[in-house]
All heavy atoms as a GROMACS GRO file, in nm:
protein
  573
    1MET      N    1   4.894  -2.461  -1.314
    1MET     CA    2   4.854  -2.329  -1.298
    1MET      C    3   4.947  -2.259  -1.208
    1MET      O    4   4.971  -2.309  -1.102
    1MET     CB    5   4.702  -2.329  -1.247
    1MET     CG    6   4.647  -2.194  -1.227
    1MET     SD    7   4.476  -2.192  -1.170
    1MET     CE    8   4.389  -2.196  -1.323
    2ARG      N    9   4.977  -2.130  -1.235
    2ARG     CA   10   5.069  -2.063  -1.147
    2ARG      C   11   4.985  -1.999  -1.034
    2ARG      O   12   4.860  -1.988  -1.036
    2ARG     CB   13   5.135  -1.952  -1.224
    2ARG     CG   14   5.222  -1.992  -1.335
    2ARG     CD   15   5.295  -1.880  -1.404
    2ARG     NE   16   5.236  -1.747  -1.382
    2ARG     CZ   17   5.238  -1.648  -1.461
    2ARG    NH1   18   5.313  -1.661  -1.578
    2ARG    NH2   19   5.185  -1.533  -1.431
    3ARG      N   20   5.062  -1.984  -0.930
    3ARG     CA   21   4.996  -1.929  -0.809
    3ARG      C   22   4.930  -1.795  -0.826
    3ARG      O   23   4.824  -1.770  -0.772
    3ARG     CB   24   5.106  -1.914  -0.697
    3ARG     CG   25   5.053  -1.871  -0.566
    3ARG     CD   26   5.166  -1.867  -0.468
    3ARG     NE   27   5.113  -1.799  -0.343
    3ARG     CZ   28   5.171  -1.812  -0.228
    3ARG    NH1   29   5.296  -1.869  -0.222
    3ARG    NH2   30   5.117  -1.752  -0.116
    4GLU      N   31   4.993  -1.703  -0.906
    4GLU     CA   32   4.933  -1.577  -0.936
    4GLU      C   33   4.800  -1.588  -1.015
    4GLU      O   34   4.707  -1.519  -0.977
    4GLU     CB   35   5.040  -1.496  -1.021
    4GLU     CG   36   4.988  -1.358  -1.045
    4GLU     CD   37   5.103  -1.277  -1.127
    4GLU    OE1   38   5.213  -1.278  -1.077
    4GLU    OE2   39   5.072  -1.229  -1.229
    5GLU      N   40   4.793  -1.684  -1.106
    5GLU     CA   41   4.669  -1.705  -1.183
    5GLU      C   42   4.560  -1.761  -1.090
    5GLU      O   43   4.450  -1.724  -1.101
    5GLU     CB   44   4.691  -1.803  -1.290
    5GLU     CG   45   4.782  -1.747  -1.400
    5GLU     CD   46   4.809  -1.843  -1.520
    5GLU    OE1   47   4.773  -1.965  -1.496
    5GLU    OE2   48   4.871  -1.808  -1.624
    6SER      N   49   4.596  -1.841  -1.003
    6SER     CA   50   4.502  -1.900  -0.906
    6SER      C   51   4.446  -1.794  -0.810
    6SER      O   52   4.327  -1.793  -0.790
    6SER     CB   53   4.577  -2.006  -0.820
    6SER     OG   54   4.481  -2.057  -0.724
    7THR      N   55   4.537  -1.701  -0.778
    7THR     CA   56   4.489  -1.592  -0.681
    7THR      C   57   4.395  -1.493  -0.766
    7THR      O   58   4.285  -1.460  -0.708
    7THR     CB   59   4.611  -1.510  -0.632
    7THR    OG1   60   4.701  -1.604  -0.564
    7THR    CG2   61   4.563  -1.392  -0.546
    8GLU      N   62   4.425  -1.473  -0.881
    8GLU     CA   63   4.346  -1.384  -0.972
    8GLU      C   64   4.202  -1.453  -0.994
    8GLU      O   65   4.105  -1.380  -0.988
    8GLU     CB   66   4.412  -1.350  -1.097
    8GLU     CG   67   4.528  -1.269  -1.087
    8GLU     CD   68   4.602  -1.240  -1.220
    8GLU    OE1   69   4.562  -1.295  -1.322
    8GLU    OE2   70   4.708  -1.172  -1.220
    9GLN      N   71   4.211  -1.578  -1.013
    9GLN     CA   72   4.080  -1.658  -1.036
    9GLN      C   73   3.993  -1.650  -0.906
    9GLN      O   74   3.872  -1.622  -0.911
    9GLN     CB   75   4.106  -1.796  -1.082
    9GLN     CG   76   3.978  -1.870  -1.110
    9GLN     CD   77   4.005  -2.008  -1.168
    9GLN    OE1   78   4.120  -2.066  -1.149
    9GLN    NE2   79   3.914  -2.080  -1.219
   10GLY      N   80   4.058  -1.667  -0.793
   10GLY     CA   81   3.982  -1.662  -0.665
   10GLY      C   82   3.934  -1.520  -0.648
   10GLY      O   83   3.817  -1.509  -0.597
   11GLN      N   84   4.007  -1.412  -0.679
   11GLN     CA   85   3.954  -1.284  -0.656
   11GLN      C   86   3.833  -1.257  -0.759
   11GLN      O   87   3.738  -1.186  -0.716
   11GLN     CB   88   4.066  -1.177  -0.694
   11GLN     CG   89   4.179  -1.190  -0.581
   11GLN     CD   90   4.288  -1.086  -0.612
   11GLN    OE1   91   4.305  -1.061  -0.733
   11GLN    NE2   92   4.374  -1.057  -0.518
   12ALA      N   93   3.851  -1.305  -0.871
   12ALA     CA   94   3.732  -1.287  -0.974
   12ALA      C   95   3.613  -1.365  -0.920
   12ALA      O   96   3.502  -1.303  -0.929
   12ALA     CB   97   3.773  -1.333  -1.110
   13THR      N   98   3.629  -1.478  -0.871
   13THR     CA   99   3.515  -1.558  -0.813
   13THR      C  100   3.452  -1.481  -0.705
   13THR      O  101   3.335  -1.472  -0.694
   13THR     CB  102   3.561  -1.696  -0.768
   13THR    OG1  103   3.611  -1.765  -0.884
   13THR    CG2  104   3.443  -1.775  -0.720
   14ASN      N  105   3.534  -1.435  -0.599
   14ASN     CA  106   3.490  -1.345  -0.501
   14ASN      C  107   3.405  -1.228  -0.544
   14ASN      O  108   3.295  -1.196  -0.489
   14ASN     CB  109   3.600  -1.312  -0.415
   14ASN     CG  110   3.647  -1.421  -0.318
   14ASN    OD1  111   3.585  -1.526  -0.311
   14ASN    ND2  112   3.766  -1.411  -0.272
   15LEU      N  113   3.466  -1.151  -0.641
   15LEU     CA  114   3.390  -1.037  -0.693
   15LEU      C  115   3.259  -1.075  -0.757
   15LEU      O  116   3.160  -1.003  -0.730
   15LEU     CB  117   3.486  -0.977  -0.808
   15LEU     CG  118   3.418  -0.849  -0.874
   15LEU    CD1  119   3.404  -0.743  -0.776
   15LEU    CD2  120   3.511  -0.810  -0.992
   16ILE      N  121   3.253  -1.181  -0.820
   16ILE     CA  122   3.125  -1.225  -0.883
   16ILE      C  123   3.025  -1.256  -0.777
   16ILE      O  124   2.907  -1.219  -0.771
   16ILE     CB  125   3.141  -1.352  -0.975
   16ILE    CG1  126   3.225  -1.298  -1.114
   16ILE    CG2  127   3.014  -1.418  -1.018
   16ILE    CD1  128   3.263  -1.407  -1.197
   17GLN      N  129   3.071  -1.328  -0.672
   17GLN     CA  130   2.988  -1.372  -0.558
   17GLN      C  131   2.933  -1.243  -0.495
   17GLN      O  132   2.815  -1.233  -0.449
   17GLN     CB  133   3.056  -1.459  -0.466
   17GLN     CG  134   3.082  -1.594  -0.515
   17GLN     CD  135   3.158  -1.686  -0.432
   17GLN    OE1  136   3.228  -1.638  -0.341
   17GLN    NE2  137   3.151  -1.817  -0.449
   18GLU      N  138   3.021  -1.141  -0.466
   18GLU     CA  139   2.983  -1.024  -0.397
   18GLU      C  140   2.890  -0.951  -0.481
   18GLU      O  141   2.789  -0.889  -0.428
   18GLU     CB  142   3.109  -0.947  -0.357
   18GLU     CG  143   3.199  -1.005  -0.251
   18GLU     CD  144   3.319  -0.920  -0.224
   18GLU    OE1  145   3.333  -0.802  -0.278
   18GLU    OE2  146   3.410  -0.971  -0.170
   19THR      N  147   2.907  -0.932  -0.609
   19THR     CA  148   2.817  -0.867  -0.701
   19THR      C  149   2.680  -0.934  -0.698
   19THR      O  150   2.579  -0.857  -0.688
   19THR     CB  151   2.884  -0.867  -0.836
   19THR    OG1  152   3.010  -0.798  -0.843
   19THR    CG2  153   2.786  -0.773  -0.935
   20GLY      N  154   2.678  -1.068  -0.697
   20GLY     CA  155   2.550  -1.138  -0.704
   20GLY      C  156   2.476  -1.106  -0.571
   20GLY      O  157   2.357  -1.092  -0.575
   21ALA      N  158   2.545  -1.104  -0.458
   21ALA     CA  159   2.483  -1.084  -0.326
   21ALA      C  160   2.435  -0.929  -0.330
   21ALA      O  161   2.316  -0.918  -0.285
   21ALA     CB  162   2.584  -1.101  -0.222
   22GLN      N  163   2.507  -0.843  -0.386
   22GLN     CA  164   2.468  -0.701  -0.384
   22GLN      C  165   2.334  -0.695  -0.470
   22GLN      O  166   2.243  -0.620  -0.440
   22GLN     CB  167   2.572  -0.608  -0.436
   22GLN     CG  168   2.696  -0.599  -0.340
   22GLN     CD  169   2.810  -0.518  -0.401
   22GLN    OE1  170   2.814  -0.498  -0.516
   22GLN    NE2  171   2.903  -0.485  -0.311
   23VAL      N  172   2.336  -0.762  -0.589
   23VAL     CA  173   2.214  -0.741  -0.683
   23VAL      C  174   2.093  -0.807  -0.601
   23VAL      O  175   1.986  -0.760  -0.607
   23VAL     CB  176   2.245  -0.821  -0.816
   23VAL    CG1  177   2.117  -0.843  -0.889
   23VAL    CG2  178   2.349  -0.750  -0.890
   24LYS      N  179   2.109  -0.918  -0.535
   24LYS     CA  180   2.014  -0.990  -0.465
   24LYS      C  181   1.951  -0.894  -0.358
   24LYS      O  182   1.833  -0.875  -0.344
   24LYS     CB  183   2.055  -1.116  -0.400
   24LYS     CG  184   1.945  -1.188  -0.324
   24LYS     CD  185   2.014  -1.307  -0.253
   24LYS     CE  186   1.929  -1.364  -0.150
   24LYS     NZ  187   1.979  -1.468  -0.068
   25ASN      N  188   2.045  -0.823  -0.280
   25ASN     CA  189   2.001  -0.744  -0.178
   25ASN      C  190   1.918  -0.616  -0.243
   25ASN      O  191   1.825  -0.565  -0.175
   25ASN     CB  192   2.119  -0.681  -0.105
   25ASN     CG  193   2.173  -0.794  -0.010
   25ASN    OD1  194   2.108  -0.906   0.024
   25ASN    ND2  195   2.302  -0.790   0.032
   26MET      N  196   1.968  -0.566  -0.353
   26MET     CA  197   1.898  -0.454  -0.404
   26MET      C  198   1.766  -0.491  -0.450
   26MET      O  199   1.668  -0.415  -0.440
   26MET     CB  200   1.984  -0.398  -0.528
   26MET     CG  201   2.109  -0.317  -0.484
   26MET     SD  202   2.190  -0.235  -0.621
   26MET     CE  203   2.232  -0.358  -0.722
   27ALA      N  204   1.750  -0.615  -0.522
   27ALA     CA  205   1.622  -0.664  -0.562
   27ALA      C  206   1.524  -0.684  -0.451
   27ALA      O  207   1.415  -0.650  -0.454
   27ALA     CB  208   1.637  -0.795  -0.645
   28GLN      N  209   1.577  -0.730  -0.335
   28GLN     CA  210   1.494  -0.750  -0.215
   28GLN      C  211   1.449  -0.613  -0.168
   28GLN      O  212   1.334  -0.600  -0.118
   28GLN     CB  213   1.562  -0.832  -0.108
   28GLN     CG  214   1.584  -0.970  -0.141
   28GLN     CD  215   1.661  -1.051  -0.044
   28GLN    OE1  216   1.752  -0.993   0.033
   28GLN    NE2  217   1.656  -1.180  -0.034
   29GLY      N  218   1.545  -0.520  -0.159
   29GLY     CA  219   1.510  -0.378  -0.118
   29GLY      C  220   1.403  -0.319  -0.209
   29GLY      O  221   1.310  -0.260  -0.158
   30ALA      N  222   1.412  -0.337  -0.334
   30ALA     CA  223   1.308  -0.286  -0.427
   30ALA      C  224   1.188  -0.347  -0.417
   30ALA      O  225   1.074  -0.278  -0.415
   30ALA     CB  226   1.365  -0.309  -0.579
   31ALA      N  227   1.173  -0.480  -0.391
   31ALA     CA  228   1.058  -0.539  -0.369
   31ALA      C  229   0.986  -0.509  -0.236
   31ALA      O  230   0.872  -0.466  -0.229
   31ALA     CB  231   1.079  -0.696  -0.366
   32GLN      N  232   1.062  -0.482  -0.123
   32GLN     CA  233   1.009  -0.424  -0.012
   32GLN      C  234   0.953  -0.294  -0.020
   32GLN      O  235   0.853  -0.252   0.030
   32GLN     CB  236   1.118  -0.440   0.107
   32GLN     CG  237   1.064  -0.393   0.243
   32GLN     CD  238   0.951  -0.490   0.291
   32GLN    OE1  239   0.958  -0.604   0.283
   32GLN    NE2  240   0.828  -0.433   0.326
   33GLY      N  241   1.028  -0.212  -0.102
   33GLY     CA  242   0.987  -0.067  -0.130
   33GLY      C  243   0.853  -0.072  -0.207
   33GLY      O  244   0.772   0.007  -0.175
   34ALA      N  245   0.827  -0.168  -0.295
   34ALA     CA  246   0.715  -0.176  -0.378
   34ALA      C  247   0.598  -0.209  -0.278
   34ALA      O  248   0.482  -0.158  -0.291
   34ALA     CB  249   0.722  -0.270  -0.486
   35VAL      N  250   0.621  -0.305  -0.183
   35VAL     CA  251   0.519  -0.337  -0.081
   35VAL      C  252   0.482  -0.222   0.000
   35VAL      O  253   0.370  -0.196   0.017
   35VAL     CB  254   0.573  -0.456  -0.001
   35VAL    CG1  255   0.478  -0.477   0.121
   35VAL    CG2  256   0.581  -0.587  -0.081
   36ASN      N  257   0.589  -0.146   0.038
   36ASN     CA  258   0.548  -0.019   0.128
   36ASN      C  259   0.473   0.079   0.047
   36ASN      O  260   0.385   0.146   0.105
   36ASN     CB  261   0.681   0.039   0.173
   36ASN     CG  262   0.755  -0.049   0.271
   36ASN    OD1  263   0.702  -0.142   0.325
   36ASN    ND2  264   0.887  -0.034   0.299
   37VAL      N  265   0.504   0.099  -0.082
   37VAL     CA  266   0.427   0.195  -0.169
   37VAL      C  267   0.287   0.142  -0.184
   37VAL      O  268   0.197   0.223  -0.171
   37VAL     CB  269   0.494   0.211  -0.306
   37VAL    CG1  270   0.409   0.279  -0.398
   37VAL    CG2  271   0.631   0.271  -0.289
   38ALA      N  272   0.267   0.016  -0.202
   38ALA     CA  273   0.130  -0.040  -0.213
   38ALA      C  274   0.053  -0.019  -0.088
   38ALA      O  275  -0.070   0.020  -0.100
   38ALA     CB  276   0.140  -0.184  -0.258
   39HIS      N  277   0.110  -0.047   0.028
   39HIS     CA  278   0.041  -0.021   0.156
   39HIS      C  279   0.011   0.127   0.176
   39HIS      O  280  -0.101   0.156   0.220
   39HIS     CB  281   0.129  -0.064   0.264
   39HIS     CG  282   0.128  -0.224   0.280
   39HIS    ND1  283   0.213  -0.284   0.379
   39HIS    CD2  284   0.057  -0.317   0.222
   39HIS    CE1  285   0.190  -0.417   0.364
   39HIS    NE2  286   0.105  -0.436   0.273
   40GLY      N  287   0.105   0.212   0.137
   40GLY     CA  288   0.080   0.355   0.139
   40GLY      C  289  -0.036   0.407   0.064
   40GLY      O  290  -0.118   0.470   0.094
   41ALA      N  291  -0.041   0.348  -0.062
   41ALA     CA  292  -0.145   0.378  -0.167
   41ALA      C  293  -0.282   0.343  -0.105
   41ALA      O  294  -0.383   0.403  -0.116
   41ALA     CB  295  -0.113   0.330  -0.292
   42ALA      N  296  -0.278   0.213  -0.050
   42ALA     CA  297  -0.407   0.159   0.004
   42ALA      C  298  -0.454   0.244   0.120
   42ALA      O  299  -0.583   0.273   0.129
   42ALA     CB  300  -0.393   0.020   0.047
   43GLN      N  301  -0.367   0.283   0.209
   43GLN     CA  302  -0.413   0.367   0.321
   43GLN      C  303  -0.452   0.512   0.272
   43GLN      O  304  -0.549   0.563   0.323
   43GLN     CB  305  -0.284   0.384   0.414
   43GLN     CG  306  -0.257   0.259   0.492
   43GLN     CD  307  -0.124   0.275   0.581
   43GLN    OE1  308  -0.046   0.365   0.556
   43GLN    NE2  309  -0.104   0.183   0.670
   44MET      N  310  -0.394   0.561   0.171
   44MET     CA  311  -0.436   0.683   0.114
   44MET      C  312  -0.571   0.671   0.056
   44MET      O  313  -0.658   0.765   0.066
   44MET     CB  314  -0.333   0.742  -0.002
   44MET     CG  315  -0.374   0.883  -0.038
   44MET     SD  316  -0.256   0.934  -0.167
   44MET     CE  317  -0.092   0.927  -0.094
   45ALA      N  318  -0.595   0.563  -0.023
   45ALA     CA  319  -0.728   0.551  -0.072
   45ALA      C  320  -0.836   0.529   0.029
   45ALA      O  321  -0.942   0.592   0.022
   45ALA     CB  322  -0.724   0.416  -0.173
   46GLN      N  323  -0.799   0.463   0.145
   46GLN     CA  324  -0.897   0.452   0.249
   46GLN      C  325  -0.925   0.588   0.321
   46GLN      O  326  -1.046   0.619   0.344
   46GLN     CB  327  -0.833   0.347   0.350
   46GLN     CG  328  -0.936   0.330   0.480
   46GLN     CD  329  -1.067   0.266   0.432
   46GLN    OE1  330  -1.069   0.182   0.344
   46GLN    NE2  331  -1.170   0.298   0.500
   47SER      N  332  -0.821   0.663   0.328
   47SER     CA  333  -0.846   0.796   0.393
   47SER      C  334  -0.930   0.893   0.296
   47SER      O  335  -1.014   0.952   0.349
   47SER     CB  336  -0.706   0.864   0.416
   47SER     OG  337  -0.634   0.795   0.514
   48THR      N  338  -0.898   0.880   0.176
   48THR     CA  339  -0.975   0.948   0.079
   48THR      C  340  -1.120   0.911   0.083
   48THR      O  341  -1.215   1.005   0.077
   48THR     CB  342  -0.912   0.939  -0.071
   48THR    OG1  343  -0.779   0.988  -0.061
   48THR    CG2  344  -1.001   1.021  -0.167
   49ALA      N  345  -1.148   0.793   0.081
   49ALA     CA  346  -1.288   0.729   0.096
   49ALA      C  347  -1.355   0.786   0.214
   49ALA      O  348  -1.468   0.819   0.210
   49ALA     CB  349  -1.293   0.581   0.088
   50GLU      N  350  -1.290   0.785   0.327
   50GLU     CA  351  -1.353   0.828   0.452
   50GLU      C  352  -1.368   0.981   0.439
   50GLU      O  353  -1.482   1.035   0.492
   50GLU     CB  354  -1.249   0.812   0.570
   50GLU     CG  355  -1.233   0.655   0.596
   50GLU     CD  356  -1.366   0.584   0.640
   50GLU    OE1  357  -1.441   0.653   0.714
   50GLU    OE2  358  -1.386   0.480   0.605
   51ALA      N  359  -1.285   1.055   0.384
   51ALA     CA  360  -1.304   1.196   0.363
   51ALA      C  361  -1.422   1.233   0.287
   51ALA      O  362  -1.503   1.314   0.308
   51ALA     CB  363  -1.176   1.265   0.306
   52VAL      N  364  -1.444   1.143   0.170
   52VAL     CA  365  -1.555   1.171   0.083
   52VAL      C  366  -1.694   1.134   0.162
   52VAL      O  367  -1.788   1.202   0.156
   52VAL     CB  368  -1.551   1.088  -0.034
   52VAL    CG1  369  -1.680   1.081  -0.117
   52VAL    CG2  370  -1.439   1.141  -0.132
   53LYS      N  371  -1.681   1.027   0.242
   53LYS     CA  372  -1.801   0.990   0.313
   53LYS      C  373  -1.837   1.097   0.416
   53LYS      O  374  -1.952   1.128   0.437
   53LYS     CB  375  -1.772   0.851   0.388
   53LYS     CG  376  -1.779   0.731   0.297
   53LYS     CD  377  -1.760   0.619   0.389
   53LYS     CE  378  -1.750   0.487   0.307
   53LYS     NZ  379  -1.718   0.368   0.380
   54ASN      N  380  -1.729   1.151   0.484
   54ASN     CA  381  -1.759   1.258   0.584
   54ASN      C  382  -1.814   1.385   0.516
   54ASN      O  383  -1.901   1.446   0.564
   54ASN     CB  384  -1.627   1.297   0.654
   54ASN     CG  385  -1.580   1.186   0.751
   54ASN    OD1  386  -1.665   1.110   0.795
   54ASN    ND2  387  -1.457   1.176   0.774
   55THR      N  388  -1.753   1.414   0.399
   55THR     CA  389  -1.809   1.530   0.320
   55THR      C  390  -1.961   1.509   0.284
   55THR      O  391  -2.036   1.600   0.290
   55THR     CB  392  -1.724   1.551   0.194
   55THR    OG1  393  -1.596   1.577   0.237
   55THR    CG2  394  -1.777   1.664   0.105
   56LEU      N  395  -1.996   1.389   0.249
   56LEU     CA  396  -2.136   1.364   0.203
   56LEU      C  397  -2.228   1.327   0.327
   56LEU      O  398  -2.345   1.308   0.317
   56LEU     CB  399  -2.134   1.246   0.109
   56LEU     CG  400  -2.065   1.263  -0.017
   56LEU    CD1  401  -2.069   1.130  -0.095
   56LEU    CD2  402  -2.122   1.385  -0.098
   57GLY      N  403  -2.166   1.330   0.451
   57GLY     CA  404  -2.243   1.301   0.566
   57GLY      C  405  -2.276   1.166   0.595
   57GLY      O  406  -2.375   1.122   0.666
   58MET      N  407  -2.210   1.073   0.524
   58MET     CA  408  -2.232   0.930   0.539
   58MET      C  409  -2.177   0.861   0.658
   58MET      O  410  -2.210   0.756   0.695
   58MET     CB  411  -2.186   0.860   0.403
   58MET     CG  412  -2.265   0.903   0.279
   58MET     SD  413  -2.186   0.838   0.136
   58MET     CE  414  -2.215   0.664   0.148
   59ASN      N  415  -2.082   0.927   0.724
   59ASN     CA  416  -2.015   0.876   0.844
   59ASN      C  417  -2.065   0.940   0.970
   59ASN      O  418  -2.015   0.911   1.078
   59ASN     CB  419  -1.864   0.894   0.841
   59ASN     CG  420  -1.799   0.778   0.753
   59ASN    OD1  421  -1.861   0.676   0.731
   59ASN    ND2  422  -1.680   0.798   0.726
   60HIS      N  423  -2.161   1.029   0.959
   60HIS     CA  424  -2.213   1.097   1.077
   60HIS      C  425  -2.277   1.002   1.172
   60HIS      O  426  -2.367   0.929   1.119
   60HIS     CB  427  -2.295   1.211   1.039
   60HIS     CG  428  -2.328   1.317   1.148
   60HIS    ND1  429  -2.419   1.296   1.236
   60HIS    CD2  430  -2.259   1.426   1.175
   60HIS    CE1  431  -2.415   1.402   1.324
   60HIS    NE2  432  -2.322   1.479   1.288
   61PRO      N  433  -2.255   0.998   1.301
   61PRO     CA  434  -2.320   0.903   1.395
   61PRO      C  435  -2.473   0.924   1.391
   61PRO      O  436  -2.536   0.822   1.417
   61PRO     CB  437  -2.269   0.932   1.530
   61PRO     CG  438  -2.143   1.026   1.503
   61PRO     CD  439  -2.157   1.086   1.364
   62SER      N  440  -2.524   1.041   1.372
   62SER     CA  441  -2.663   1.049   1.372
   62SER      C  442  -2.744   1.017   1.253
   62SER      O  443  -2.863   1.020   1.241
   62SER     CB  444  -2.714   1.201   1.414
   62SER     OG  445  -2.668   1.290   1.307
   63ASN      N  446  -2.664   0.976   1.151
   63ASN     CA  447  -2.718   0.935   1.020
   63ASN      C  448  -2.763   0.794   1.034
   63ASN      O  449  -2.681   0.700   1.032
   63ASN     CB  450  -2.621   0.956   0.910
   63ASN     CG  451  -2.676   0.916   0.777
   63ASN    OD1  452  -2.794   0.868   0.763
   63ASN    ND2  453  -2.596   0.948   0.676
   64THR      N  454  -2.889   0.772   1.050
   64THR     CA  455  -2.943   0.630   1.065
   64THR      C  456  -3.020   0.584   0.941
   64THR      O  457  -3.091   0.490   0.945
   64THR     CB  458  -3.037   0.622   1.188
   64THR    OG1  459  -3.137   0.709   1.173
   64THR    CG2  460  -2.957   0.652   1.320
   65ASN      N  461  -3.001   0.653   0.836
   65ASN     CA  462  -3.070   0.626   0.715
   65ASN      C  463  -3.024   0.480   0.664
   65ASN      O  464  -2.905   0.463   0.649
   65ASN     CB  465  -3.037   0.726   0.604
   65ASN     CG  466  -3.123   0.704   0.477
   65ASN    OD1  467  -3.180   0.600   0.457
   65ASN    ND2  468  -3.126   0.798   0.397
   66THR      N  469  -3.122   0.388   0.647
   66THR     CA  470  -3.082   0.256   0.606
   66THR      C  471  -3.070   0.246   0.456
   66THR      O  472  -3.036   0.125   0.421
   66THR     CB  473  -3.182   0.156   0.664
   66THR    OG1  474  -3.315   0.196   0.598
   66THR    CG2  475  -3.200   0.165   0.801
   67GLY      N  476  -3.096   0.344   0.384
   67GLY     CA  477  -3.093   0.322   0.249
   67GLY      C  478  -3.213   0.289   0.178
   67GLY      O  479  -3.229   0.283   0.060
   68THR      N  480  -3.325   0.259   0.254
   68THR     CA  481  -3.459   0.229   0.201
   68THR      C  482  -3.532   0.362   0.190
   68THR      O  483  -3.504   0.469   0.236
   68THR     CB  484  -3.528   0.132   0.305
   68THR    OG1  485  -3.551   0.198   0.429
   68THR    CG2  486  -3.437   0.012   0.325
   69ALA      N  487  -3.646   0.334   0.116
   69ALA     CA  488  -3.735   0.460   0.087
   69ALA      C  489  -3.789   0.512   0.218
   69ALA      O  490  -3.812   0.636   0.224
   69ALA     CB  491  -3.851   0.420  -0.001
   70SER      N  492  -3.810   0.437   0.325
   70SER     CA  493  -3.869   0.482   0.447
   70SER      C  494  -3.782   0.521   0.554
   70SER      O  495  -3.815   0.575   0.650
   70SER     CB  496  -3.970   0.374   0.496
   70SER     OG  497  -3.903   0.266   0.532
   71GLY      N  498  -3.652   0.480   0.534
   71GLY     CA  499  -3.547   0.507   0.632
   71GLY      C  500  -3.512   0.647   0.655
   71GLY      O  501  -3.423   0.713   0.587
   72GLY      N  502  -3.578   0.721   0.751
   72GLY     CA  503  -3.555   0.846   0.788
   72GLY      C  504  -3.606   0.956   0.694
   72GLY      O  505  -3.580   1.080   0.716
   73ASN      N  506  -3.670   0.923   0.582
   73ASN     CA  507  -3.727   1.010   0.491
   73ASN      C  508  -3.858   1.060   0.540
   73ASN      O  509  -3.942   0.993   0.608
   73ASN     CB  510  -3.740   0.943   0.350
   73ASN     CG  511  -3.621   0.898   0.284
   73ASN    OD1  512  -3.514   0.971   0.311
   73ASN    ND2  513  -3.612   0.808   0.204
   74ILE      N  514  -3.891   1.187   0.508
   74ILE     CA  515  -4.030   1.251   0.534
   74ILE      C  516  -4.127   1.186   0.427
   74ILE      O  517  -4.102   1.198   0.310
   74ILE     CB  518  -4.023   1.395   0.529
   74ILE    CG1  519  -3.917   1.438   0.633
   74ILE    CG2  520  -4.150   1.455   0.557
   74ILE    CD1  521  -3.901   1.592   0.632
   75THR      N  522  -4.231   1.132   0.476
   75THR     CA  523  -4.341   1.080   0.387
   75THR      C  524  -4.444   1.192   0.386
   75THR      O  525  -4.446   1.287   0.459
   75THR     CB  526  -4.385   0.952   0.439
   75THR    OG1  527  -4.446   0.964   0.559
   75THR    CG2  528  -4.283   0.849   0.433
   76GLU      N  529  -4.536   1.177   0.283
   76GLU     CA  530  -4.637   1.274   0.261
   76GLU      C  531  -4.721   1.291   0.384
   76GLU      O  532  -4.757   1.201   0.458
   76GLU     CB  533  -4.730   1.214   0.150
   76GLU     CG  534  -4.831   1.318   0.106
   76GLU     CD  535  -4.913   1.260  -0.014
   76GLU    OE1  536  -4.858   1.184  -0.090
   76GLU    OE2  537  -5.026   1.316  -0.029
   77GLY      N  538  -4.735   1.411   0.431
   77GLY     CA  539  -4.823   1.464   0.535
   77GLY      C  540  -4.743   1.465   0.668
   77GLY      O  541  -4.793   1.505   0.777
   78GLU      N  542  -4.618   1.420   0.664
   78GLU     CA  543  -4.540   1.430   0.796
   78GLU      C  544  -4.440   1.555   0.788
   78GLU      O  545  -4.420   1.620   0.689
   78GLU     CB  546  -4.441   1.311   0.795
   78GLU     CG  547  -4.512   1.183   0.827
   78GLU     CD  548  -4.401   1.069   0.845
   78GLU    OE1  549  -4.290   1.100   0.885
   78GLU    OE2  550  -4.438   0.951   0.815
   79SER      N  551  -4.409   1.592   0.920
   79SER     CA  552  -4.317   1.710   0.928
   79SER      C  553  -4.214   1.673   1.034
   79SER      O  554  -4.254   1.610   1.132
   79SER     CB  555  -4.393   1.834   0.968
   79SER     OG  556  -4.312   1.938   0.994
   80LYS      N  557  -4.093   1.704   1.009
   80LYS     CA  558  -3.989   1.685   1.122
   80LYS      C  559  -3.934   1.807   1.168
   80LYS      O  560  -3.823   1.821   1.209
   80LYS     CB  561  -3.877   1.608   1.061
   80LYS     CG  562  -3.908   1.456   1.039
   80LYS     CD  563  -3.774   1.384   1.016
   80LYS     CE  564  -3.819   1.237   1.005
   80LYS     NZ  565  -3.690   1.149   1.004
   81ILE      N  566  -4.017   1.916   1.170
   81ILE     CA  567  -3.976   2.048   1.221
   81ILE      C  568  -3.989   2.049   1.367
   81ILE      O  569  -4.074   2.004   1.432
   81ILE     CB  570  -4.057   2.157   1.160
   81ILE    CG1  571  -4.039   2.157   1.005
   81ILE    CG2  572  -4.025   2.300   1.217
   81ILE    CD1  573  -4.127   2.258   0.936
   0.00000   0.00000   0.00000
């Protein structure tokens, strides 16, 4: 094998290794980006749920309704005026 051919083969090998490393880095970056998007979506969903609860009055500190029929409800004959 001539010296020139050996140099060309070495350069081709280096190019392939560098390309492989770049592809690996891009894939890792894409995977991290997907994780960041998923975390952002989860946080947005949580914020939306909190906003809906606040709109419906479910997060109000004075709301002590336990979800039972007697929890804070006015029964017959009572008045909360």
